[in-house]
N, C-alpha and C positions, 0 to 999 in steps of 0.2 A: 377272608377269615376262616378259621377252622370251624368244624361243625360242633367241637367241644367248647368248653369254657375259654373265652379269650384269656391270653396270658400277657400280662403288661408290666414292664419295668418302669418305675418311677424313680428317677434320679433326683435327689433332693426331696424325697417323699415323707420325711419325718416331721415336717413343719410347713406352716404357711400354706401357699398354693399347692405344693406337693402333697402335703397331708390331706388337704381338701380334695384333691384329685384321687388319691388312694381310696378315700372314703366314697367317693363318687362311682369309681370304676367297680369297687367291690358290691356296691348297691346295684349296679347294673349287670352283675354276673361274671365280672373278671376275676381271674386269680391275679395276685400281684406280687411283684418283688419290690421291696422298699429299700433303696440305696441311700445311704446317709454317710456323712464324713465323721461326725463327733457324737451325734445325738442318738446313742445307742438305747438309752432309756426311753427316749420319746418314741424311737421306732418299735420297740418291744411293746410299749404301751399301746400304740396304734394297732398292732396286730390283735391285741386283746379286744379292740372295739369292733372288729370286722365280723361279718355274719359267719356262723360256723361252717357253712358250706364253702367258704372261700379259702382256698389254699394261699397262704401268705408266707413269704421268707423275707429276712432282712439281710442285707449285703452292706458290709463296711468297706468304704474306700473313697478316695479323692478323685473325682472325675478328671482332674487335671493330669493325673499320672496313672490312674488304675482303671480307665475306661474298658479295656479289653477284658480284664479280670472280672470287673463288675458284671459285664454282659455274660460272661462264661458261668459265673456263679448263679446268676438269675436263671440261665437257661437250664443249669442242672437242677435248681430247685422247683422250677415249674415245668420241666419236661419240655420246653420249647419256648418260642416267644412270638406274639403277635403284634405287640406294640411297644414302643419306647416313648417316654415322656421325660424331657429334661427341664427341670425347674431350678437346678443348682445355680447359686449366684454368690460370690463373695460380697461381704458387707464392706464395701470401700466407698465412703461418701466424702464429697468435697469437689471443689472446682478442679478443672483440668490442669490449671496453671499451678496447683499445689500438689497434684498427684506425682509420685516418684516413679521411676522406672519400673521398679519391683511392683508398685500398685498396678501399673497398666499391664505388665507382663502376666500378673496374677488374673486380672479380669480376662485376658485373652485366652489364657491356658484353660480357665474353667468354662467360659462361655462360648468360645468359638472352637478352640482345638478339642476341648472335651466333648462337645456335642458331636462334632464330625467323627471323632474316633469311636464314640459310642455307637453311632449310626453305622459306620463301617464295620465294627465288630458284629453288629446285629444283622447286617445285610443278608448272610446266607439263611438265617432263620426267619427274617421277614419275607424274603422271596418265596420260601416254601409255603407260607400262609397267606400271601397277599397282604402283608401287614402295613403298618403305618408308623411314622415317627412324628412327634410334635415338640417344637421348642418353645420356651417362653421368653418373649423379647420384652420390650418397654417402649412407651411414648418417647422416652429419652433418646431412642435410636434415630428418630427423625426430626426432633425439635429440642431446643436447648432446655436443660434442667440443671441449674447450678450446682446441686448437690450430686450430680451424676457424671462428673467430669471424666473419670476413668472408665466407668461402665457403659455410658452412652455410646462411645465410638465402637466398644466390643459388641454392644447389642446391634448396632448397625451392620457390623461384619457378620453376625450371626444370622441376620435376615438374609443377606446375600448368599451365605452358605445354604440356607434353607432352600433358596430358588436353584442353585446349582446342583445340590443333591437331588431335588425333585425332578429335574431334567435327566440327570445321569442314572437315577434308579427307576424312572418312569416306565422304561421299556420292560422291566421286570415285574411290574404291578405294584411296586412299593411307592407309597405316597409320603411325602414330607411337607409339613405345614408349620406354621407358628402362630402364637397368639401374642397380641401386644396390649397388656393393660396399661391404664393410666395409674395414678396412685391407688393403692389398695387399702380399703378400710380393714386393717389387721392390727389387733392389739400388740402384736409382737413388734411393730414399728418402734413402740415405746422402748422396748429393750435394746433393739439393734442400731437404731438411728434416731436419736432424740431430735436432731436438727430438722429431719424430714416432717416432724409432726406439725410444724408451724404452716406447712403447705397444705396439710390435710383439709382444714376447715374452709380455707379460701377455695381450694380446687372444688370441693363438694359444692360450694355455692355457685360456681360457675358452670357446673355439669347440668346440662338441659333436662336429662332424664331423671326426674324425681329429686333432684339436687342432691345426689348421694353418690358415694364412690362405689365402685364394684367391691364385692367381699371376695375371699379366696373360693368360696363355693360357686359364685357367679363365674369366675374364670374357669374353675374345675368342670363345670357343665359344658362349656364350650369345647375345652380339650376333649372330654369324653365323646362329644358329638363328633369332633374331627376324627377320632379313631374309628368310629363306627361306620356302618354301611350307607347311611344317609348322606354321607360326604364321600361317597366312593368315587366321584369323578373330580374331586377337588384336590389340587396338589399345587406346591410352590406358592401358597397364599399366606399372607400375615393377616390374620383377623383381629381388628381392633376392638378392644372391650373397654370403652371409656364413657359410656352413657351419653355420647355426643360431645364430650369436652373438646376434642380436637376440631369440631366444626367451628369453634369460637376462638380457640387459643391462637 
């Protein structure tokens, strides 16, 4: 990392886990670029919540098609780049048998191709600073979730991309990791995916650690740690954040 304030791009940073990650990183002394697709007002309001010493810029764009430009604008706004976090995910809910080809293509374009292209675009900047990239996967990548039919396979592919990039970038000192939450205790699920809500209470009851789901802030703290020096020898890993749920499921 550089000796100045770390500079981190958070794609999908205006809401949910992305928003929590921006707040966590700013609190740890990072300057941040908040990339969003449609939530301009939320992104601007988030900037107003950050500490005054934090340099923050917002970047509009769809990671599925604008990854290179998003990185370029983040670098211009922050003067460089030390970290990349991608939390962006399309809200496409339902079983795989009912998913359309367009649904599946959209999931892969955002989750898989989008992440890879952002990391590739950020590569020269991360190499200069010994930086790091973190992707957000899901428990649906390696076990069945009926509402995650189109997204689950894309998340599984994302985890493979994380491992491949970790090996290919490792010689340059760039680390690539992922986090894999279970269901997240986030009020926005009510707005985005009402069908998911029926799983939340049952999942919380099955979670060994305090019988609760992880919050966006819980996930954000792990992401921030992966970006920092304490995990300087960790790469190509997917860190599960599920309170032990996967031990029983």
